[in-house]
N, C-alpha and C positions, 0 to 999 in steps of 0.2 A: 504494500500500500504506500503510495507516495503522498507526501504532504507539501503544500506550498510553504514558502518562508513565513508568510503572514499567518497561515493556519497553525504552523508550528509555534510561532510566538504566542498565539492565542491560547493554545492548549498547554504549552510547556513553559512559556515565559522565558525562553532562552533563544538567543540568536543561533544561526547555523554555526557561527564561529564558536560560540560557547559550547555547543554540543560536540563540536569537533575537537575541542581542546580540554574540556573538563572530563573528569573520570566517568566511567560508564555508570556508576551508581547514581551520580548526580543527574545524568540524562534520564535514568529510569525514575528518579524522584520527581523530576520536572513533569514527566508524563502523568504521574500519579497525583499531581496537585488537584485539589477539589475546585469545582467551579463556584462562582458566587462569592469569591473572596473579597475582603475589605480593600478598598482603594485608598491610596495615600497620595496626597499632593504635597510636594516639597517646593517652597519658594526659596531661592538663593539670591539675595540682594547684593549686588556689587556696589558698595557705597563709595561715592566720590565722583561718579560720572564716568563710567567705563567707556573708552573710545571704541565705538562700534566699527569704525573704519580700520581699526587694527585687529579687533577680534574677528571681523568678517570683511577682510579687505577686498574692494572691488577691483581686482587686478586686471580685469578685462576692460577697464575704463581708462583711457589715456589721461583724462583730467585728474585722476587720482595721483598720477606721478607729477603732473603740473603743479598741483596744489601742495604736494608734500615731497619736495625734492630730497629732504633729509630723513624723512620718517616713513616713506612708502616702502612696504615690503616688496622684495623682488618677485618677479613672475615665477610661478611654480617651475621647479626644475632648473632654474638659472643660477642658483647660489645655494650655499650650505644652509643658510637660515631664511630661505625663500618661503613664501606662502605655500600652503598645501592646497592643491586644486580641489575644488568642489564642483564647479561647473564652468561654463565659458566666461562668466562674469565675476564670480566670487571665489575667493580662497579662504583658508582658515589660518589663523596665526600659528606658526610652528610650535609655540608652546602648548597648543591644544592637540598636538599629534596623538597623545594617548586616547583621544576620543574618536579617532578615525575608524577603528573597527566597528563602533556602534553606528557611525554614519553609513558605512558600507552595508551594514546589515539592516538599515532602514528603521532604526529606533532613535535616531538623533536628527533634529531638524533645526534650521536657523531662520530668523526673520530679520530683515534689515529695516532701517528707517522707522523704528518703533519709538513712541514717546507719548507725552501728554498732548491733548488736542490744541493747546496754545503754549508757546514757548515760555518756559520758566527757568531762568538760569541761576537761581539761588539753590544751593544744595539743600538747605533746610526746607524751603518751600516746596521744591520738587519732590523730595522724599516724602514730605507730609501729604502732598496731593496724590502721589502714586499709592501710598499705603492707606490713606483714608478712602481712596476710590472716588473722591469728589473734587476734581480739579477746579481751582479757583474759589473754593468754599473753605475758609479757614475755621469755621465754627463747628465743623463735624467732630463729634465727640469720640466716635468709635472707628475702628478700622474695618476694611472690607472683609478680611478673613473672619473677624469676630462676628460680623453680620451674617456671613455665610454659615457659621456654626449653628445659628438659630434656625436655618432653613434646610440644611442637609439632613438626609436620613440618619437616624441615630441607631447605632448598634447597641442593643441592650447590655452587652458586655463591656462597652466602652466606659472608662472611668476618668481618672484625673489626667490620663495621657492622651485624651482625644485630640487636644491641640497643644503642641509643644514648640517652644522656640529654643534652639540650641545656640545661645549667645548670652552675653552678660545681662541684658535687659529685655523685657518683653517688647517686641517691635510694635510700631504704631499700627501695623496691619492687624495685630491680634488684640489690641487694646479694646476694652468694652465690657459689657455685662456678662457675656458668656465666659465661663471659666477657661483659663489657659495657663500653662506653666512656662516659666523661663528657667532654663538650666544652663549654668556655666558649663557644666559637664556632668556626666553620670557619676563621676568620681567624687565631685564636690556638690552633689545635688542639694539644692535648697531653693526656696522661694525667695526671689529678690524683693527687698524692701525698698520702696521709693526713697531716694536720697538725692541731694544735690552734689555736684562736683565742681571743683574750682577750675578745671581745665577749660580752655577757651576755644578748642577746635570745634569745627562744625559737627563732627561725630559726637563729641561729648554734649554739645548743646542739644543735638537731636535726641540723644538718649535721655538727657535730663527732662526735656519736654515730654517725652513719652512716659517717663516715670511719674510725672505730675498728673498725667491724664489717666493713669491706671486706677481702677476701682477694685480693690482686693476682694476676692470672694473665697469662701472656705471650700477649697477644691480637693477634698479628700486627701489632704497632704500626708496624713499619717499612713494611709494605705499605700500611697505612691512610694513613700520612703521605704516602707516595708518590702514592697515588691522589688525595688531596686536592690535592696540589701539582701533579702532572702534568696533571690535568684542570681545574685552576684553579676548583675548585668554589666557593670563597669569592667569586669575582668574577662568578659567573653572575647575570644580572639576572632579576627576576621575569618570569613569563610571563603572557600573556593580559591585559595591562594592569593587573595587580595593583599596588597601592600599599600598602606596609606602614607603620604608624606607626613613628616613630623611638624606640622604647621597647625595654627588654630583651625583653619578650614578642614584640614584632613582629620583632626581629632573630632570636630563637630559632626562631620558626615559619618565617621566611624560610629559615634554614639547613636546617630539616627538609624544606621543599619542595625545596631544592636536592638533598638526598640522595635524595629520592624520585624526582625527575626523572632523577637520574644512575644509577638502577638499581644501587645498590651492595650490594644484598642486605638492606636494612633490613626488619625484621619487627616489632619492638617498639621504640617510642620514648616517651620521657617528657620533659616539661618542666614549668615551674612559673611562677606569678605570685604575688608577695607583696603585702603591704599590705592584707589583707582583715579585719584585726582592728579593728573600728570601734566602740570603746567611747564615743567622744566626738564630738559634732557630725558624725554620719554623713552627714546630708543626704538629700535626696530625688532630684529630677531634676538637682540640682547639688550639689557638695560632694565629699568624699573618696571616698565609695562610687561616686558617678556617674563620677568620673575613672577609677577602676579598671574600671568596667563599660564605659566608652567604649573604653578600651584593649583590653579583652577582645573586644568586638564588632568593632572595626576590625581587630584582628590576625587573628581567626578568619575574618572575611570575606575579607581579603586572601589568607590561606592557601588557602581554598577556591577563590578565583578563580585564584590562581597554579597550583593543581593542574589545573584544567580537567578534561579527560577522566579523569585519574588519581584524581579524587575518588571514582570508583566503587570503587576498591580500598582506600580509606583510611577508617578510623573514628576519630573524635576523641571521647574521653570526658572531659568537664570535671567535676571533682569537688572537694570540700573535706573537711576532717577532721570538721567538724560545722557545723550551722547556728547561728542566734543566737536569743535569747529572742524570744518572740512579742510581749511587751510592751516598749516602749521604756523606757530608763532615765532618770534625772533629768538626765543630761548630753546629752540628745538623741542618744543612741547606743543600742547594743544590746550585751548581754553574751553570754557563751558559752552555747550552747544544745545541741540534739541534732539533730533532723531538718533537713536542708538541701535543696538542689536540685542535680540533675545535668542536664547538657545532653549530647546526643549528636548529632554531625554527621558525615555521610558518605553515600556512595552506596548502602549497604545498609540505611540507617535507614528504618524505616517511620514517617516523620515527619509533620509538620503536626498533631501532637496532644500533649497532656499525658497521660502514661500513669502508671498506678500508683494505689494507694489514697490517698484524701484524706478526712479527717473534718471539716475546718473548724476554726475557732479559738474555738469556744464553750468556756467554762471546763471543762466535763466532758471535753472532748477534748484538753486540754493535759496534757502530762507534768509531774508535780510542780507543777501550777498555773502553769507558766511557759514550757514548751517545746513546739514542734511535735514530736510523737513520731516515732520512726523507724519508719515503716510499711513501708518497703522497705529491706531489708538491702543496704548498698552492695556487699557481696560478690556478691549475686545479679546486680547490673548488670554488674560486672566479669566474673563467670563467663559471663554471656550473651555479652559481647563476645568473650571468648576462645574460647568454643565455637562460636558462630554465625559470627563473622567470621574467626577465625584457624584453626579446625579442631581445637580441643582436644576430645578425646573425652569426658573426664569431669573434673569440677572437684575431685574428692576430694583428690588429692595437692596441688593448688594452694591450695585453701581447706579445710584439715582441719576436720571437723565440720559442713561445709555439706551434705554428703550428695551422692549421685550424681545426684539429680534436684531441684535447687533450684527455688524458685518463680520461674521466668523471666517477664519482662514481655512477651516476644515483640515486642521493639522492633526486631529486626533480621531480615532475610530477603531473599531474592531477589524 
């Protein structure tokens, strides 16, 4: 009996690559996984305004090289640190090379020119608008993921771990009345208590503002602590030969994989990666941006490997508050822009393609003569993830003003 790649992914949750390289017992275990399993949505926020034109370089566009003589990645195959070919227009940053196997097997997709419907070039405001889900409205009290919790189907067995943030503070997206946990790590699991910080960076200001917005609820903390302790979740090793980088992002994704393997009722998860604000000496295949991209690629690849068959039930959405200017600045860096790039990884992704509108980088196509425009509203991507992957019936209450039928990219499906 022959199975198509997509049918195999549906039934086993593994790519052909995974079945070819993992031990036979794992392939048999994948085939035996039950249907109707819990879906998990993971959002990974690249804080600082990640440069979409470096994550997803339009190497087929000559204007890319005109606008970025010092920063443009070389065409695929032309240099050691050249972009990795995805299609005739786009490449992938070489630091993301560990993700190529998932691209080839159709469970990784990319979307260019993604952003807020109107340009917002302040880190604080843009992060707030993305995570509140209400662009231009600063009075919104809760986050879009918290609102989604009230509308998504609830598993009777789900408890304190239904919504979890693996990061120091609960992100704006999960702030609200519905219970959610913020964990620095499983090793040091504790509920964060709102507090002020004396740091002046936009990251700390953002975290402080989120802390002030939190309304603490009694989230079965005692049972959650007992579960982590009794089952020794923090000590569980990676599965299927996965090796995580020893970085904050690597550790966070490893803990998320532990929670998914442990069947603790996880439905929505959030984590983050900082350091994407590259105004000075951004670099190409090497440099600060490349270091962050390499960590991202290695961490996500390890997470997908660790999950093995369970990748079929998990969707990771990688996003940022905005992209960066199309033209490099005088410091061999880039400044705050508008349209960025989104990556989607998971068993339900219709991947191996760059999806969504793209107009190129000629001067008439730039916003205000400087930015990649936002051609895909980031809320549409998030709405599609919640509807198609998680079972949200309508996005209206989660993203007010978006409408009952947003323009979905149809990136997801069985």
